[in-house]
C-alpha positions in Angstrom: -43.1 50.5 84.1 -41.9 48.9 87.3 -43.1 45.6 85.1 -40.5 46.9 82.0 -38.3 48.0 84.5 -38.4 44.2 86.6 -37.5 43.0 83.7 -34.8 44.6 81.9 -32.9 44.1 85.2 -33.6 39.9 85.2 -32.5 40.5 81.5 -29.2 42.2 82.5 -28.5 39.7 85.3 -28.8 36.9 83.3 -26.5 38.1 80.4 -24.1 39.0 83.3 -24.5 35.8 84.7 -24.0 34.2 80.9 -20.9 36.2 80.4 -19.1 35.4 83.2 -19.5 31.3 82.3 -18.8 32.1 78.7 -15.4 33.7 80.5 -15.0 30.8 82.5 -14.7 28.4 79.4 -12.5 30.8 77.5 -10.3 30.7 79.7 -10.1 27.0 79.7 -6.0 26.0 78.3 -4.9 23.2 77.2 -1.2 21.3 77.8 0.4 23.3 75.0 -1.2 26.4 76.8 -1.0 26.4 80.0 3.1 25.8 79.2 2.7 28.9 77.0 4.6 26.1 73.9 5.0 26.4 70.4 4.2 23.8 68.0 8.2 24.0 68.0 8.3 23.2 71.3 6.3 20.5 71.5 8.7 18.9 68.8 11.6 19.3 71.4 9.5 17.8 74.1 8.9 15.1 72.0 12.7 14.9 70.6 13.4 14.5 74.7 11.4 12.5 74.6 12.5 9.8 72.8 16.3 10.8 74.0 14.9 10.1 77.9 13.4 7.3 76.4 16.3 5.4 74.9 18.9 6.2 77.9 15.8 4.7 80.2 16.0 1.4 78.1 19.6 1.4 78.7 19.7 1.4 82.5 17.5 -1.3 82.6 18.9 -2.8 86.1 17.2 0.9 87.3 14.3 0.3 86.1 13.4 -3.1 87.0 14.5 -1.9 91.0 11.8 0.6 90.3 9.3 -1.3 89.4 10.1 -3.4 92.1 9.5 -0.7 94.7 6.4 0.3 92.9 7.7 3.6 91.9 5.2 6.4 91.0 7.4 8.8 89.6 6.0 8.6 86.4 2.4 8.9 87.5 1.9 11.3 89.1 1.9 15.1 87.8 2.0 17.9 90.7 -1.3 17.3 92.3 -2.6 14.8 89.7 -2.0 10.8 90.2 -2.8 8.7 87.2 -3.4 5.0 87.4 -0.7 2.9 87.6 -0.6 1.8 83.8 0.9 5.0 83.1 4.2 4.1 85.5 4.8 3.5 81.9 6.2 6.4 79.6 5.2 4.0 76.3 2.5 2.1 75.6 1.2 0.2 72.3 -2.8 -0.9 71.5 -4.7 -1.5 68.9 -7.4 0.9 70.3 -8.3 4.6 68.8 -9.3 5.9 72.2 -7.1 5.6 75.3 -8.7 6.3 78.9 -6.5 8.4 81.1 -7.7 7.7 85.0 -6.8 8.8 88.5 -7.6 11.5 91.1 -6.2 14.9 91.9 -6.6 18.0 94.5 -10.1 19.6 94.0 -9.7 22.8 91.5 -7.0 21.1 90.1 -6.9 22.0 86.4 -5.5 19.4 84.0 -4.4 20.6 80.5 -4.4 17.8 77.8 -2.6 17.7 74.5 -2.3 15.0 72.3 -0.3 15.6 68.7 1.7 13.8 66.6 4.8 14.5 64.3 4.4 13.9 60.1 6.8 12.3 57.6 7.7 15.8 57.8 8.8 16.5 61.4 6.5 18.4 61.5 3.7 18.9 64.4 0.2 17.6 64.3 -2.0 18.5 67.0 -4.9 15.6 67.2 -6.9 16.9 70.3 -6.8 19.8 73.2 -8.4 19.6 76.4 -9.2 21.3 79.7 -10.8 20.2 82.8 -10.9 21.3 86.7 -10.9 18.4 89.0 -14.0 18.6 91.2 -15.4 17.7 94.7 -14.9 13.7 93.8 -11.5 14.2 93.3 -12.2 11.6 90.2 -10.1 12.5 86.7 -11.4 10.4 84.1 -10.8 11.1 80.6 -11.0 10.0 77.5 -8.7 11.3 74.4 -8.3 9.8 70.5 -5.8 8.3 69.1 -6.0 10.0 65.6 -2.8 8.5 64.5 -1.9 5.8 63.2 1.9 5.2 64.7 3.1 7.4 67.2 0.6 10.1 69.6 2.3 12.0 72.3 0.3 12.8 75.1 1.2 16.4 76.9 -0.9 16.7 80.7 0.0 19.5 82.2 -1.7 19.6 86.2 -1.8 23.2 87.7 -2.5 23.3 91.6 -5.6 24.9 93.3 -3.4 28.1 94.0 -2.8 28.2 90.5 1.5 28.5 92.1 2.2 25.6 90.8 3.0 23.8 86.8 3.5 20.9 86.3 3.7 18.0 83.4 4.1 14.8 82.1 4.7 13.1 78.3 3.9 10.1 77.6 4.0 7.8 74.4 0.9 5.6 72.9 2.0 3.2 69.2 -1.6 3.1 68.1 -0.9 -0.6 65.6 -3.1 -1.6 62.6 -6.0 -3.5 63.2 -4.2 -5.8 60.2 -1.5 -6.3 62.3 -3.8 -8.0 65.3 -5.2 -9.9 62.9 -2.1 -11.0 61.8 -1.1 -11.6 65.0 -4.1 -13.6 66.2 -3.2 -15.8 62.7 0.9 -16.5 63.7 -0.7 -17.8 67.2 -3.0 -20.3 65.9 -0.3 -21.2 63.5 2.1 -21.7 66.4 0.1 -23.9 68.2 -0.8 -25.9 65.3 1.9 -26.4 63.9 4.3 -26.5 67.8 5.1 -30.2 67.6 6.3 -30.2 64.2 8.3 -26.6 63.8 8.9 -25.4 67.6 8.7 -22.3 68.3 11.5 -20.8 65.6 8.8 -19.7 63.2 6.5 -18.2 65.6 9.1 -16.0 66.7 10.8 -15.3 62.8 6.8 -14.2 62.2 6.5 -12.0 65.0 9.7 -9.9 64.1 8.5 -9.7 60.1 5.0 -8.0 61.4 6.5 -5.4 64.0 
């Protein structure tokens, strides 16, 4: 009888421990959930990003000044500091994945939501994940760029004592692999015909495949 009771106690403790682990996992939230956003809210964020990006491009002197000073504002999100690559808000790539790396305070929760807008301007969520920065203080997460074209990445950082939320939004434009081949062919043709045609044909063809 005592053996039976002992087995039941061990089983109960194991169940409670497993339930605790499951509850912790179920509370993990992506960026959208951490900000309590609807799909419409994500669409507004994307729209605001485009407005801010356009306005920033109009202020080239300020951007040049920030780059010279090594501005860190774009890649710092609360207690999370991303690598210098993310001092740029918009990037272009041929790859179907992108790695976000950096470091932050131990216990910082980071939520990530990857989405794009379809032709009807409706939000399509491609990936959601949440991680907590561990003792190494390192942050390294790979995301999928499922959409050919514009991909928005919402990153939300919540400090360890849950008293502050900060977010950043980035745009990664994934180009078709065919464009890469065309661009490589244009470059080869440019160098082969540089003496005869100069630079004009190269830039004309480059503009045609953008």
